[in-house]
DRENPA-3360 file (N, C-alpha, C; in nm, 2 decimals, always signed):
BEGIN
1 = XXXXXXXX = +18.39/+7.07/+0.68/+18.28/+7.15/+0.71/+18.23/+7.23/+0.59 ~ +18.10/+7.26/+0.59/+18.04/+7.34/+0.47/+17.99/+7.47/+0.53 ~ +18.00/+7.57/+0.45/+17.95/+7.70/+0.49/+17.88/+7.77/+0.37 ~ +17.78/+7.85/+0.40/+17.72/+7.93/+0.30/+17.75/+8.08/+0.32 ~ +17.81/+8.14/+0.22/+17.86/+8.28/+0.23/+17.77/+8.36/+0.13 ~ +17.73/+8.48/+0.18/+17.64/+8.56/+0.10/+17.68/+8.71/+0.09 ~ +17.80/+8.74/+0.13/+17.84/+8.88/+0.13/+17.98/+8.89/+0.07 ~ +18.07/+8.96/+0.14/+18.21/+8.98/+0.09/+18.28/+8.85/+0.07;
9 = XXXXXXXX = +18.25/+8.75/+0.14/+18.32/+8.62/+0.13/+18.28/+8.54/+0.01 ~ +18.18/+8.59/-0.07/+18.15/+8.53/-0.20/+18.27/+8.55/-0.29 ~ +18.35/+8.66/-0.27/+18.46/+8.69/-0.36/+18.57/+8.60/-0.32 ~ +18.63/+8.52/-0.41/+18.73/+8.42/-0.38/+18.85/+8.47/-0.32 ~ +18.90/+8.59/-0.36/+19.02/+8.65/-0.31/+19.00/+8.69/-0.16 ~ +18.88/+8.74/-0.13/+18.85/+8.78/+0.01/+18.85/+8.66/+0.10 ~ +18.78/+8.55/+0.05/+18.78/+8.43/+0.13/+18.92/+8.37/+0.16 ~ +19.00/+8.37/+0.05/+19.14/+8.32/+0.07/+19.22/+8.41/+0.16;
17 = XXXXXXXX = +19.20/+8.54/+0.16/+19.27/+8.64/+0.25/+19.23/+8.61/+0.39 ~ +19.11/+8.58/+0.42/+19.06/+8.55/+0.56/+19.12/+8.42/+0.61 ~ +19.10/+8.31/+0.53/+19.15/+8.18/+0.58/+19.30/+8.17/+0.58 ~ +19.37/+8.25/+0.50/+19.51/+8.25/+0.50/+19.57/+8.14/+0.42 ~ +19.50/+8.09/+0.32/+19.56/+7.99/+0.23/+19.48/+8.00/+0.09 ~ +19.53/+7.93/-0.01/+19.48/+7.94/-0.14/+19.35/+7.87/-0.16 ~ +19.30/+7.79/-0.06/+19.18/+7.72/-0.07/+19.18/+7.60/-0.17 ~ +19.30/+7.54/-0.19/+19.30/+7.43/-0.28/+19.22/+7.31/-0.24;
25 = XXXXXXXX = +19.19/+7.31/-0.11/+19.11/+7.20/-0.05/+18.96/+7.22/-0.06 ~ +18.92/+7.33/-0.11/+18.78/+7.37/-0.11/+18.71/+7.36/-0.24 ~ +18.58/+7.32/-0.24/+18.50/+7.32/-0.35/+18.39/+7.42/-0.33 ~ +18.34/+7.48/-0.44/+18.24/+7.59/-0.43/+18.14/+7.59/-0.54 ~ +18.02/+7.63/-0.51/+17.92/+7.64/-0.61/+17.82/+7.75/-0.57 ~ +17.74/+7.81/-0.67/+17.64/+7.90/-0.63/+17.53/+7.83/-0.56 ~ +17.46/+7.89/-0.47/+17.36/+7.83/-0.38/+17.26/+7.94/-0.34 ~ +17.14/+7.90/-0.29/+17.04/+8.00/-0.24/+16.99/+7.95/-0.11;
33 = XXXXXXXX = +16.97/+8.04/-0.02/+16.91/+8.02/+0.11/+16.77/+8.08/+0.11 ~ +16.66/+8.00/+0.13/+16.53/+8.05/+0.12/+16.48/+8.10/+0.26 ~ +16.39/+8.19/+0.26/+16.32/+8.24/+0.38/+16.41/+8.34/+0.46 ~ +16.51/+8.39/+0.40/+16.60/+8.49/+0.47/+16.60/+8.61/+0.38 ~ +16.63/+8.73/+0.44/+16.65/+8.85/+0.37/+16.79/+8.90/+0.40 ~ +16.85/+8.97/+0.30/+16.99/+9.02/+0.30/+16.98/+9.17/+0.30 ~ +17.04/+9.23/+0.40/+17.03/+9.38/+0.42/+17.17/+9.44/+0.42 ~ +17.17/+9.57/+0.37/+17.28/+9.66/+0.40/+17.30/+9.68/+0.55;
41 = XXXXXXXX = +17.42/+9.67/+0.60/+17.45/+9.71/+0.73/+17.48/+9.86/+0.72 ~ +17.42/+9.94/+0.81/+17.44/+10.08/+0.80/+17.59/+10.12/+0.81 ~ +17.64/+10.21/+0.73/+17.77/+10.26/+0.72/+17.88/+10.15/+0.70 ~ +17.84/+10.05/+0.63/+17.93/+9.94/+0.60/+17.92/+9.89/+0.46 ~ +18.02/+9.82/+0.40/+18.01/+9.76/+0.27/+17.95/+9.63/+0.27 ~ +17.95/+9.56/+0.39/+17.91/+9.42/+0.39/+17.76/+9.41/+0.44 ~ +17.70/+9.30/+0.41/+17.56/+9.28/+0.45/+17.54/+9.19/+0.57 ~ +17.41/+9.17/+0.60/+17.37/+9.08/+0.71/+17.24/+9.01/+0.66;
49 = XXXXXXXX = +17.22/+8.89/+0.72/+17.09/+8.82/+0.69/+17.01/+8.80/+0.81 ~ +16.88/+8.79/+0.80/+16.79/+8.76/+0.90/+16.68/+8.67/+0.85 ~ +16.63/+8.58/+0.93/+16.51/+8.51/+0.89/+16.40/+8.61/+0.86 ~ +16.32/+8.58/+0.77/+16.21/+8.68/+0.73/+16.12/+8.72/+0.84 ~ +16.09/+8.62/+0.93/+16.00/+8.65/+1.04/+16.06/+8.76/+1.13 ~ +16.19/+8.78/+1.13/+16.25/+8.88/+1.21/+16.27/+9.01/+1.14 ~ +16.27/+9.00/+1.00/+16.30/+9.12/+0.93/+16.18/+9.18/+0.86 ~ +16.06/+9.11/+0.85/+15.95/+9.16/+0.77/+15.90/+9.29/+0.81;
57 = XXXXXXXX = +15.91/+9.33/+0.94/+15.86/+9.46/+0.98/+15.94/+9.58/+0.92 ~ +16.06/+9.55/+0.86/+16.14/+9.65/+0.80/+16.08/+9.69/+0.66 ~ +16.00/+9.60/+0.60/+15.95/+9.62/+0.46/+15.81/+9.67/+0.46 ~ +15.78/+9.76/+0.37/+15.64/+9.81/+0.35/+15.57/+9.74/+0.24 ~ +15.62/+9.63/+0.19/+15.55/+9.56/+0.08/+15.58/+9.41/+0.09 ~ +15.50/+9.33/+0.03/+15.52/+9.19/+0.03/+15.65/+9.16/-0.06 ~ +15.73/+9.07/-0.02/+15.85/+9.04/-0.09/+15.83/+8.94/-0.20 ~ +15.90/+8.96/-0.31/+15.90/+8.86/-0.41/+15.99/+8.74/-0.37;
65 = XXXXXXXX = +15.98/+8.63/-0.45/+16.06/+8.51/-0.41/+16.21/+8.54/-0.41 ~ +16.25/+8.63/-0.50/+16.39/+8.67/-0.51/+16.43/+8.75/-0.38 ~ +16.35/+8.84/-0.34/+16.38/+8.92/-0.22/+16.38/+8.84/-0.09 ~ +16.29/+8.74/-0.09/+16.28/+8.66/+0.03/+16.37/+8.54/+0.02 ~ +16.48/+8.55/-0.04/+16.58/+8.45/-0.04/+16.72/+8.52/-0.05 ~ +16.82/+8.44/-0.03/+16.96/+8.50/-0.03/+17.05/+8.42/-0.12 ~ +17.10/+8.48/-0.22/+17.20/+8.42/-0.31/+17.33/+8.42/-0.25 ~ +17.41/+8.31/-0.27/+17.54/+8.31/-0.22/+17.62/+8.19/-0.27;
73 = XXXXXXXX = +17.72/+8.15/-0.20/+17.80/+8.04/-0.24/+17.81/+7.93/-0.13 ~ +17.80/+7.81/-0.17/+17.82/+7.70/-0.08/+17.97/+7.65/-0.09 ~ +18.04/+7.65/+0.02/+18.18/+7.61/+0.02/+18.19/+7.49/+0.10 ~ +18.25/+7.39/+0.04/+18.26/+7.25/+0.11/+18.41/+7.22/+0.13 ~ +18.44/+7.17/+0.25/+18.58/+7.13/+0.28/+18.66/+7.22/+0.37 ~ +18.59/+7.31/+0.44/+18.66/+7.40/+0.53/+18.71/+7.33/+0.65 ~ +18.83/+7.36/+0.68/+18.90/+7.30/+0.80/+18.86/+7.37/+0.93 ~ +18.89/+7.31/+1.04/+18.86/+7.38/+1.17/+18.94/+7.51/+1.18;
81 = XXXXXXXX = +19.06/+7.51/+1.13/+19.14/+7.64/+1.12/+19.07/+7.74/+1.04 ~ +19.02/+7.70/+0.92/+18.95/+7.80/+0.83/+18.83/+7.86/+0.91 ~ +18.75/+7.77/+0.98/+18.63/+7.82/+1.05/+18.67/+7.91/+1.16 ~ +18.78/+7.88/+1.23/+18.82/+7.97/+1.34/+18.85/+8.11/+1.29 ~ +18.92/+8.12/+1.18/+18.95/+8.25/+1.12/+18.83/+8.32/+1.07 ~ +18.74/+8.25/+1.01/+18.61/+8.30/+0.97/+18.53/+8.36/+1.08 ~ +18.53/+8.29/+1.20/+18.46/+8.33/+1.32/+18.51/+8.47/+1.36 ~ +18.65/+8.48/+1.36/+18.71/+8.60/+1.41/+18.68/+8.72/+1.31;
89 = XXXXXXXX = +18.68/+8.69/+1.18/+18.65/+8.79/+1.08/+18.51/+8.84/+1.09 ~ +18.41/+8.75/+1.12/+18.27/+8.79/+1.13/+18.25/+8.87/+1.26 ~ +18.32/+8.84/+1.36/+18.31/+8.91/+1.49/+18.18/+8.88/+1.56 ~ +18.15/+8.97/+1.67/+18.04/+8.94/+1.76/+17.91/+8.99/+1.71 ~ +17.90/+9.05/+1.59/+17.78/+9.09/+1.53/+17.70/+8.98/+1.47 ~ +17.77/+8.86/+1.45/+17.70/+8.75/+1.38/+17.71/+8.63/+1.46 ~ +17.62/+8.53/+1.44/+17.62/+8.40/+1.50/+17.63/+8.30/+1.40 ~ +17.72/+8.21/+1.41/+17.73/+8.09/+1.31/+17.62/+8.00/+1.34;
97 = XXXXXXXX = +17.54/+7.98/+1.24/+17.41/+7.91/+1.26/+17.39/+7.80/+1.15 ~ +17.34/+7.68/+1.19/+17.31/+7.58/+1.09/+17.19/+7.62/+1.00 ~ +17.20/+7.60/+0.87/+17.09/+7.62/+0.78/+17.09/+7.51/+0.67 ~ +16.99/+7.52/+0.58/+16.99/+7.43/+0.47/+16.97/+7.51/+0.34 ~ +17.06/+7.48/+0.25/+17.06/+7.56/+0.12/+17.04/+7.47/+0.00 ~ +17.01/+7.53/-0.11/+16.99/+7.47/-0.24/+17.11/+7.50/-0.33 ~ +17.17/+7.40/-0.38/+17.27/+7.42/-0.48/+17.21/+7.47/-0.61 ~ +17.28/+7.56/-0.68/+17.23/+7.62/-0.81/+17.33/+7.59/-0.92;
105 = XXXXXXXX = +17.42/+7.50/-0.90/+17.52/+7.47/-1.01/+17.62/+7.37/-0.96 ~ +17.71/+7.33/-1.05/+17.81/+7.22/-1.01/+17.92/+7.28/-0.92 ~ +17.98/+7.19/-0.85/+18.09/+7.23/-0.77/+18.22/+7.25/-0.85 ~ +18.30/+7.35/-0.81/+18.43/+7.37/-0.88/+18.53/+7.40/-0.77 ~ +18.66/+7.38/-0.81/+18.77/+7.41/-0.72/+18.77/+7.56/-0.69 ~ +18.78/+7.60/-0.57/+18.80/+7.74/-0.54/+18.93/+7.80/-0.60 ~ +19.03/+7.72/-0.60/+19.16/+7.77/-0.66/+19.15/+7.80/-0.80 ~ +19.06/+7.74/-0.88/+19.04/+7.76/-1.02/+18.99/+7.90/-1.05;
113 = XXXXXXXX = +18.93/+7.96/-0.95/+18.88/+8.10/-0.98/+18.96/+8.21/-0.91 ~ +19.07/+8.17/-0.84/+19.14/+8.27/-0.76/+19.21/+8.37/-0.85 ~ +19.25/+8.33/-0.97/+19.32/+8.43/-1.06/+19.24/+8.48/-1.17 ~ +19.11/+8.44/-1.18/+19.02/+8.48/-1.29/+18.94/+8.60/-1.24 ~ +18.86/+8.65/-1.34/+18.76/+8.75/-1.30/+18.66/+8.70/-1.20 ~ +18.62/+8.78/-1.11/+18.53/+8.73/-1.00/+18.40/+8.69/-1.06 ~ +18.37/+8.73/-1.18/+18.24/+8.69/-1.24/+18.26/+8.56/-1.31 ~ +18.32/+8.46/-1.24/+18.33/+8.33/-1.29/+18.20/+8.25/-1.26;
121 = XXXXXXXX = +18.19/+8.13/-1.31/+18.07/+8.05/-1.31/+18.02/+8.03/-1.16 ~ +18.12/+8.02/-1.07/+18.07/+7.98/-0.93/+18.05/+8.11/-0.85 ~ +18.07/+8.23/-0.90/+18.03/+8.35/-0.83/+17.96/+8.44/-0.92 ~ +17.84/+8.41/-0.97/+17.77/+8.50/-1.06/+17.72/+8.62/-0.99 ~ +17.76/+8.74/-1.05/+17.71/+8.86/-0.99/+17.57/+8.90/-1.03 ~ +17.53/+8.85/-1.15/+17.39/+8.87/-1.19/+17.32/+8.74/-1.23 ~ +17.28/+8.66/-1.13/+17.22/+8.53/-1.16/+17.08/+8.55/-1.21 ~ +17.03/+8.45/-1.28/+16.89/+8.46/-1.33/+16.80/+8.46/-1.21;
129 = XXXXXXXX = +16.69/+8.53/-1.22/+16.60/+8.55/-1.10/+16.53/+8.42/-1.07 ~ +16.50/+8.40/-0.94/+16.41/+8.29/-0.89/+16.27/+8.32/-0.93 ~ +16.20/+8.22/-0.96/+16.05/+8.23/-0.99/+15.98/+8.12/-0.91 ~ +15.85/+8.13/-0.91/+15.77/+8.03/-0.84/+15.79/+7.89/-0.90 ~ +15.84/+7.88/-1.02/+15.85/+7.75/-1.09/+16.00/+7.71/-1.10 ~ +16.09/+7.78/-1.03/+16.23/+7.75/-1.03/+16.25/+7.61/-0.97 ~ +16.32/+7.52/-1.05/+16.34/+7.38/-1.00/+16.47/+7.38/-0.91 ~ +16.44/+7.37/-0.78/+16.55/+7.38/-0.69/+16.60/+7.23/-0.65;
137 = XXXXXXXX = +16.72/+7.22/-0.63/+16.78/+7.09/-0.58/+16.74/+7.06/-0.44 ~ +16.76/+6.94/-0.39/+16.74/+6.90/-0.25/+16.83/+6.99/-0.17 ~ +16.78/+7.02/-0.04/+16.86/+7.10/+0.05/+16.99/+7.03/+0.10 ~ +17.09/+7.11/+0.13/+17.21/+7.05/+0.18/+17.24/+7.13/+0.31 ~ +17.30/+7.06/+0.41/+17.33/+7.13/+0.54/+17.46/+7.22/+0.53 ~ +17.45/+7.33/+0.59/+17.57/+7.42/+0.59/+17.56/+7.51/+0.72 ~ +17.66/+7.59/+0.74/+17.65/+7.69/+0.85/+17.67/+7.82/+0.78 ~ +17.60/+7.92/+0.84/+17.62/+8.06/+0.78/+17.62/+8.16/+0.90;
145 = XXXXXXXX = +17.65/+8.28/+0.87/+17.66/+8.38/+0.97/+17.54/+8.47/+0.97 ~ +17.46/+8.46/+1.07/+17.33/+8.53/+1.08/+17.35/+8.65/+1.18 ~ +17.29/+8.76/+1.14/+17.30/+8.89/+1.22/+17.24/+8.87/+1.36 ~ +17.31/+8.91/+1.46/+17.25/+8.90/+1.60/+17.26/+9.04/+1.67 ~ +17.33/+9.13/+1.61/+17.33/+9.27/+1.67/+17.19/+9.33/+1.65 ~ +17.17/+9.45/+1.70/+17.04/+9.51/+1.69/+16.99/+9.53/+1.54 ~ +16.87/+9.50/+1.52/+16.81/+9.51/+1.38/+16.81/+9.66/+1.34 ~ +16.81/+9.75/+1.43/+16.82/+9.89/+1.40/+16.94/+9.93/+1.32;
153 = XXXXXXXX = +17.04/+9.85/+1.32/+17.17/+9.87/+1.25/+17.16/+9.83/+1.10 ~ +17.04/+9.78/+1.06/+17.02/+9.73/+0.93/+16.93/+9.82/+0.85 ~ +16.95/+9.83/+0.72/+16.87/+9.91/+0.63/+16.76/+9.82/+0.57 ~ +16.65/+9.88/+0.52/+16.55/+9.80/+0.45/+16.59/+9.77/+0.31 ~ +16.70/+9.81/+0.26/+16.75/+9.79/+0.13/+16.81/+9.65/+0.12 ~ +16.78/+9.58/+0.01/+16.84/+9.45/-0.02/+16.98/+9.47/-0.07 ~ +17.08/+9.40/-0.01/+17.22/+9.42/-0.05/+17.25/+9.34/-0.18 ~ +17.33/+9.40/-0.26/+17.36/+9.34/-0.40/+17.51/+9.31/-0.41;
161 = XXXXXXXX = +17.54/+9.18/-0.44/+17.68/+9.14/-0.46/+17.73/+9.21/-0.59 ~ +17.65/+9.22/-0.69/+17.69/+9.29/-0.81/+17.74/+9.43/-0.78 ~ +17.66/+9.50/-0.70/+17.70/+9.64/-0.67/+17.83/+9.64/-0.59 ~ +17.85/+9.55/-0.49/+17.97/+9.54/-0.42/+18.09/+9.52/-0.50 ~ +18.08/+9.43/-0.60/+18.19/+9.40/-0.69/+18.23/+9.53/-0.77 ~ +18.13/+9.60/-0.82/+18.15/+9.72/-0.90/+18.21/+9.84/-0.82 ~ +18.16/+9.85/-0.70/+18.19/+9.98/-0.63/+18.28/+9.96/-0.51 ~ +18.29/+9.85/-0.44/+18.36/+9.84/-0.32/+18.46/+9.73/-0.30;
169 = XXXXXXXX = +18.46/+9.63/-0.39/+18.55/+9.51/-0.37/+18.69/+9.55/-0.38 ~ +18.73/+9.65/-0.45/+18.87/+9.70/-0.47/+18.93/+9.73/-0.33 ~ +18.85/+9.77/-0.24/+18.90/+9.81/-0.11/+18.94/+9.68/-0.03 ~ +18.87/+9.57/-0.06/+18.88/+9.45/+0.02/+18.99/+9.35/-0.04 ~ +19.03/+9.38/-0.16/+19.13/+9.29/-0.23/+19.26/+9.37/-0.25 ~ +19.28/+9.48/-0.19/+19.40/+9.56/-0.19/+19.50/+9.50/-0.10 ~ +19.60/+9.58/-0.07/+19.71/+9.53/+0.02/+19.77/+9.65/+0.09 ~ +19.84/+9.63/+0.20/+19.90/+9.73/+0.27/+19.80/+9.83/+0.33;
177 = XXXXXXXX = +19.83/+9.96/+0.32/+19.75/+10.06/+0.38/+19.61/+10.08/+0.31 ~ +19.60/+10.02/+0.19/+19.47/+10.03/+0.12/+19.37/+9.92/+0.17 ~ +19.41/+9.83/+0.25/+19.32/+9.72/+0.29/+19.22/+9.78/+0.40 ~ +19.10/+9.71/+0.40/+19.00/+9.75/+0.50/+19.05/+9.70/+0.64 ~ +19.00/+9.77/+0.74/+19.04/+9.74/+0.88/+18.98/+9.61/+0.93 ~ +18.88/+9.55/+0.86/+18.82/+9.43/+0.91/+18.92/+9.31/+0.91 ~ +19.03/+9.32/+0.84/+19.13/+9.21/+0.84/+19.22/+9.21/+0.96 ~ +19.22/+9.33/+1.04/+19.31/+9.35/+1.14/+19.31/+9.24/+1.25;
185 = XXXXXXXX = +19.20/+9.20/+1.30/+19.19/+9.11/+1.41/+19.23/+8.97/+1.36 ~ +19.19/+8.93/+1.24/+19.23/+8.81/+1.18/+19.38/+8.80/+1.17 ~ +19.45/+8.90/+1.12/+19.59/+8.90/+1.11/+19.66/+8.89/+1.25 ~ +19.60/+8.96/+1.35/+19.66/+8.96/+1.48/+19.66/+8.82/+1.54 ~ +19.54/+8.75/+1.52/+19.53/+8.62/+1.57/+19.63/+8.52/+1.50 ~ +19.64/+8.54/+1.37/+19.73/+8.46/+1.29/+19.88/+8.47/+1.33 ~ +19.92/+8.60/+1.36/+20.05/+8.63/+1.40/+20.08/+8.56/+1.54 ~ +19.98/+8.55/+1.62/+19.99/+8.49/+1.75/+20.02/+8.34/+1.74;
193 = XXXXXXXX = +19.98/+8.28/+1.63/+20.00/+8.14/+1.62/+19.91/+8.06/+1.71 ~ +19.91/+7.93/+1.69/+19.83/+7.84/+1.77/+19.68/+7.85/+1.73 ~ +19.60/+7.79/+1.81/+19.46/+7.77/+1.78/+19.38/+7.89/+1.83 ~ +19.28/+7.93/+1.76/+19.19/+8.03/+1.80/+19.07/+7.97/+1.87 ~ +19.04/+8.01/+1.99/+18.93/+7.95/+2.07/+18.81/+8.04/+2.06 ~ +18.70/+7.99/+2.00/+18.58/+8.07/+1.99/+18.51/+8.08/+2.12 ~ +18.48/+8.20/+2.17/+18.43/+8.22/+2.30/+18.28/+8.21/+2.31 ~ +18.22/+8.20/+2.19/+18.07/+8.19/+2.20/+18.02/+8.09/+2.09;
201 = XXX = +17.93/+8.01/+2.13/+17.88/+7.91/+2.04/+17.77/+7.97/+1.95 ~ +17.74/+7.90/+1.84/+17.63/+7.95/+1.76/+17.50/+7.94/+1.82 ~ +17.41/+8.03/+1.78/+17.27/+8.02/+1.83/+17.20/+7.90/+1.77;
% end
């Protein structure tokens, strides 16, 4: 299975922490999802995305091509177990939804970046901006997690992966008491063993 990640899961160590393995079976590359906007979730480090037709009322200006798109990573080769843990991690605020994304670079092994600086080639924190003449590849199918909780919980500010890496990623790649609470339910399900049954299908 293929998924498009646009927030905390762009960080390879956070993705590995959630799925519970080193991701040797995964390939990853930078990608972009057009026609969506990425927002700060109020009082949280992580973002949410919405189709622009659902979010445009939050903005007081016309959006640029960069603002009306979402940078992220395309991850290929996720197993059913990986997806189940990702569903638990994302929780009931999001709906796993089919989308089409454009690749922005070559595929690399996820494991090759697990011990390097997060600013590796497949997770650029400051990618070159999109323009009207940017030559995009053909679209590829993937699934991503779209916000389904009330829009009032989102800010009109565009979330930045670069800012997350500089200011907040340390809380998500720590261990023990320094870890964020968002891992709690994933760990509880993993300790239970067996398969996780998703109680709600994607929209």
